[in-house]
C-alpha positions in Angstrom: -37.8 38.8 21.2 -37.9 35.1 21.3 -38.3 34.8 17.5 -35.1 36.8 16.9 -33.2 34.4 19.2 -34.7 31.4 17.4 -33.7 32.8 14.0 -30.1 33.2 15.3 -29.9 29.6 16.5 -31.3 28.3 13.2 -28.7 30.2 11.3 -26.0 28.9 13.7 -27.2 25.3 13.4 -27.0 25.3 9.6 -23.3 26.0 9.4 -22.6 22.6 8.0 -19.6 20.4 8.8 -16.7 21.7 10.7 -13.4 22.5 9.1 -11.9 19.5 10.8 -14.6 17.2 9.4 -14.1 18.6 5.9 -10.4 17.9 6.2 -11.0 14.3 7.4 -13.3 13.8 4.4 -10.7 15.2 2.0 -8.0 12.9 3.5 -10.3 9.9 3.2 -10.9 10.7 -0.5 -7.1 11.1 -1.0 -6.6 7.7 0.7 -9.1 6.1 -1.6 -7.4 7.8 -4.6 -4.1 6.3 -3.4 -5.6 2.8 -3.3 -6.9 3.4 -6.8 -3.4 4.2 -8.1 -2.1 1.0 -6.6 -4.4 -1.2 -8.7 -3.3 -2.9 -11.9 -4.3 -1.1 -15.1 -6.9 -3.7 -16.0 -8.5 -3.3 -12.5 -8.4 0.5 -12.9 -10.3 0.2 -16.1 -13.3 -1.4 -14.1 -13.5 1.6 -11.7 -16.7 3.6 -12.0 -15.0 7.0 -12.6 -15.0 9.8 -15.2 -12.4 10.4 -17.8 -10.7 13.3 -15.9 -10.2 11.2 -12.8 -9.0 8.2 -14.9 -6.4 10.4 -16.6 -5.3 11.9 -13.3 -4.7 8.3 -11.9 -2.7 7.4 -15.0 -0.7 10.5 -14.7 0.1 9.7 -11.1 2.0 6.6 -12.2 4.3 8.7 -14.4 5.3 11.2 -11.6 8.6 10.5 -9.8 9.2 13.4 -7.5 7.7 13.0 -4.0 6.5 16.6 -3.8 4.8 16.4 -7.1 3.2 13.0 -6.2 1.8 14.6 -3.0 0.3 17.6 -4.9 -1.1 15.3 -7.6 -2.7 13.1 -4.9 -4.4 16.2 -3.6 -5.7 16.9 -7.1 -7.0 13.3 -7.3 -8.7 13.9 -4.0 -10.3 17.1 -5.4 -11.6 15.2 -8.4 -13.0 12.5 -6.1 -15.4 15.0 -4.5 -17.5 14.8 -7.7 -17.3 11.0 -7.9 -19.4 8.3 -6.2 -16.9 7.4 -3.4 -19.0 4.4 -2.1 -19.2 2.8 -5.5 -15.5 3.3 -6.1 -14.7 1.9 -2.6 -16.7 -1.2 -3.3 -14.8 -1.9 -6.5 -11.4 -1.1 -4.9 -12.2 -3.4 -1.9 -13.0 -6.2 -4.4 -9.5 -5.9 -5.9 -7.5 -4.9 -2.8 -5.9 -8.1 -1.4 -5.8 -6.5 2.1 -9.6 -6.1 2.3 -11.9 -8.5 3.9 -14.1 -8.7 0.8 -11.2 -9.7 -1.4 -10.2 -12.4 1.1 -13.7 -13.8 1.3 -14.0 -13.9 -2.5 -10.6 -15.6 -2.7 -11.7 -18.3 -0.2 -15.0 -18.8 -2.0 -13.0 -19.4 -5.2 -10.8 -21.9 -3.4 -13.8 -23.7 -2.1 -15.3 -23.9 -5.6 -12.0 -25.4 -7.0 -12.0 -28.1 -4.2 -15.7 -28.9 -4.8 -15.2 -29.2 -8.5 -12.3 -31.6 -8.1 -13.8 -33.6 -5.3 -17.5 -33.7 -6.1 -17.4 -33.8 -9.9 -20.6 -33.3 -11.9 -22.9 -32.1 -9.1 -20.5 -29.4 -8.2 -19.9 -28.6 -11.9 -23.6 -28.1 -12.5 -23.9 -25.9 -9.5 -20.9 -23.8 -10.6 -22.3 -23.4 -14.1 -25.6 -22.2 -12.7 -23.9 -19.6 -10.6 -21.5 -18.6 -13.4 -23.5 -18.7 -16.6 -20.7 -17.0 -18.6 -18.4 -20.0 -18.1 -17.1 -22.0 -21.0 -18.5 -25.4 -20.0 -16.3 -27.5 -22.3 -13.1 -25.7 -21.1 -14.2 -26.0 -17.5 -14.9 -29.7 -17.8 -11.5 -30.3 -19.3 -9.8 -28.3 -16.5 -11.7 -30.3 -13.8 -10.9 -33.7 -15.4 -7.2 -32.8 -15.7 -7.1 -31.6 -12.0 -8.9 -34.8 -10.9 -6.4 -37.0 -12.8 -3.5 -35.0 -11.4 -4.8 -35.5 -7.8 -5.4 -39.2 -8.3 -1.8 -39.6 -9.5 -0.5 -37.4 -6.6 1.3 -35.1 -9.0 2.0 -31.4 -8.4 -1.2 -29.3 -8.7 -0.5 -27.6 -12.1 -3.9 -28.3 -13.4 -5.6 -27.4 -10.1 -3.8 -24.0 -10.4 -5.1 -23.6 -13.9 -8.6 -24.3 -12.7 -8.3 -21.8 -10.0 -7.0 -19.1 -12.5 -10.0 -19.8 -14.7 -12.4 -19.5 -11.7 -10.7 -16.2 -10.7 -11.0 -15.0 -14.3 -14.7 -15.6 -14.2 -15.0 -13.7 -11.0 -13.0 -10.7 -12.4 -10.3 -10.6 -9.7 
């Protein structure tokens, strides 16, 4: 008698997630899909997604009717079930200016710019070691121009150019 009861509980315990849990997961995937549609096209190109999902995201940008947008977002959520949501979320967080990761990367880039202008060659060497794909000659020129500009107390045009180059190297 006891074994029948145990079998019943094992079957009951293996029911899987509740309907509410499945709905929450679907809504989370749709929210991530929505964040993906808000990225620039060059950022979307860097997402680790398959061609069907990429095409659905591109299509979403062309839809104007609210009801159609809602249905298409559900479709994107459905396609997201087969995707690696954590890998996608990591990339989206990197580009999403509201995320803590993006803010940290932005502040790191600002610190690099300040170090390059203030410290000169030591900081330049450290930057080159941490960013081996940097164009060294171009970087040196940007740093020299920004240093001259700061010494003359001019507007920070070259400092901004240096920051844009640092940001380009960091793919933001």
